[in-house]
C-alpha positions, 0 to 999 in steps of 0.5 A: 120668632119661628112659626109653628109647623104647619102654619102658612108663611104670611105673604108680602105685606102681611106684617113683614118688612119689605126691606127685610125680604131675601131670597130663600134657597130651595128647601128654605121656608121664611124664618126657617133653615132647610134641613141639610140634604140627606138629614131627616126632617124635623118632627111635625115639619112638612117635607120639602118639595122634591124630597121623598116625602113631597113628590117631585113636581107637587104644587107649592103650598100657600101660593109659593112659587115652584122650587127646584129639588136638590140634585141627588148624590152619586155614590160610585162603587168601591173597588174591593182591591183598593178597599183592601189596600187603602181602607181601614182594617176591620174593627178599626173606626179611628184613624190610627190602628191601636194594634199597630205596635202589638208585634204582629207582622204588618199586613201585606208584607211577606216574611221570606225564609233565610237565603240558602247556604250556597248563596251565603258562601258565594256572596256573603262575607268570609268566615271571621272577616269584617270587611263590608265590601270585597276589593279586587285581589291585591288592592290595598285598603283605602285610606279615609280622608280626614273629616272636617265636618262632624259626621252623623255617626260614629268615628269608627263607622266612617270606614264602613263602605256601606256607610261611605256615600263616596265608596266606589263599586267594585266587581271582584271574584266571588267570596272564597274561603281562606283555604280557596284563597290560598290555593288560587294565589299559590303558583301552579306546579308542573304536572306529568306530561301526557303521552301520545297514547293518552293524547289520542286515545285517553288511556283507553287503548292498551300499548300492546294494542297500539303496536298491533295496529301500527304493524297492521297499518304497515302491512296494509300500506305495503300490500296496497302499494304492491297491488296498485303497481301491478294493477297500473302496469297491466291496466295500460300496456303502452306505458313503461315507467322504466324506459330511459331514451338514449342520448347521443352527442350533439352534431357540432360538425357544420361543413362550410357548405352547410345551411347553418354555416351559410346563414350564420355568415349571411343573416347579419348582412340582411336587414328588415325595412320598416316604412311609416307613412302616418297610420299606415305602414309596411315591411320588407327586407334588404341586403347591405351591398356596400360598406358605406351603408347602401342597402338594396331592396325592392321599389315596391317596399319603399314606393309609398314613402316617396314624395311623402314628407312625413314618411320614415323609413327605418333599417333594423339589423340583425342585432336589433340596431335601428337606423334611419334610412333615405332613398338613394334611387329607385328603378320602377322597370326592374322593381329595385331601389337603393337605401342609405343607412348611416351605420359604422362597419356594417356586415356586407353580403358577398355578391355571386353570379346568377348566370352560372345557376342551373336547375336543381341548385341549392339555394337559401332564402333569407329575409323577414317574412311576415315580420319575422326578421332573420328567417331562413328557408332552403330549396332549389332552383326550379327554373332560370330566365323566367319572365314575370311581370311585377305590378302591385296595388299601392306602388308604381312598379310596372316591371318585367324581370328575367326571374330566378324561380325557386321552391324555397318558401318565400312570403310577404315581407321576403321582398328585398331579401337575399336568395343565396347559393350553397357558398353564401353568395347572394345570387338574387333579390327575392321579389314576388311569389306566385299564390292561389289566394285572391289578391295575392294575399295568400302564402307561398305554394313553392313558387318564388321569383328573384331578380338576378343578382347580375341585373341587381349589380348593374342597376344598383351601381348605377343608382348609387353613381347617378341616382337614375337608371337608363334602360335600352328601348326597342320602341315597339309594342307587342303581343304574345302569339303562337302558330302552333309550331313557333311562339313569338312577340308580334309587333302591334305598332312601331314608334316614330323615330325609335330604333325599330323604325330606324331598323325597318321593323314593321307592324305585323312582324313576329320577333322570335329572337334578340341577340342570342336570346329566344323570344317566345312571348311579349314579356320575354321580348322586354327582358331580352332587349333590357339586358342590353345597353343603350347604344348597343347594336343587337341582331333582331331575328323575326318572321315576316310573311312566313319568311325569316329575317335578320335586322340589325338594331341599334337601341335607343 
């Protein structure tokens, strides 16, 4: 039984079964269900606490505990675009539009105009064609596979590529009409060939104008060439394009005494001597003096290879033949050495007479200066019997030679080469040069010195026979002196038991002549004594205390 409106609810224990008590929801009275939120209260009923009629936080009636009012509803604003897309059309209250089948265009769908005719021609089917998809030109019509399963459309529609899901997409040429297709498939016909005028000027120039243009170009080119020739000749008067130099016959006449004839005979008998000692090396020249392969050269050329186990000496002939060489013997007092080369039939030089030479005679120097094999230079004999002392670094040579002086160009590498007279006979062995360079490293200045071939023949023959040479010795040490009237070699000391001591030569004596050879210096005394053999008795003229004496000396 519901209470009347406005009647207070009895409290606990006032006619109510305590076991029948339950929790009441906010807004619910005893024996009455609270109205739904947002609905209007019943006529004559008291407003619920927190509602519009009952202010929020009003004191409860009839001693009821305070109740929480309902949470207010949140209604978000509706976006007009979404309402247009998803809302009901105007005038429609139900779920479906009763006018949807009235034939009107669906709302929101725009009807496009038909495509233009150009697009239909480009991408549409040809007139009268039933083909749905175009094929590549020449492609045969595909044969449809038999359908085992029942199709979902008519049997004739299975061939339509638009309905066949397994149809392949083919990109082909745009759709053409029948006339265009026949024109495209017909073979091209050969057209008329273009002329040069059409290619160059595209028929814009008349043939007469072309002819005039060619004549004008020809005239301009002729005039330009003529003007250029005249200008070139007048611009540089030193040149003449019409000059032709005269040619004479070659001078093939070479007499026997000419340099060419002599060089042709002697050059094959001169060899290059190469010495290698480890990483060091040197080179010189040599002359073949015997058919058994004996070669004479200078001692200072091969001295670095003496007593060296790994030394290598080679002789290189004019034709490029290279052969090993061995030292037969050497003489440090005359700077001569003899080598033995194992070759067959070598060209042998002819040995001449050095005592017959005179100042002014033509001579030819042949050797390998600076490593240039077969070099020939010419000159004259500028002096004879020139005492020259030879001593070089790195060699044990300590000699004084009675040299032939020549102005033929002699350079390092000529040592051991041949000095030849006008008849092709060897008259000397080139040995030394006089230079202005520091340490003797300069080139030739026209002063070369050669060992006379008479001394070479004697020394080389003794070296080949015995392997060593014994020189005559006077047994004195001397120095060069001059009193203003005469020059000579003054004796500094006399060795005990020497030839000079036996003959009575004393210290202080000035020797001025040995045999028939004048002595004007200490070096000239050495070469004068060396011209004699051991055991020869030679008259020695000397000056002692202002008096001239002649003593017979037997050389040891």
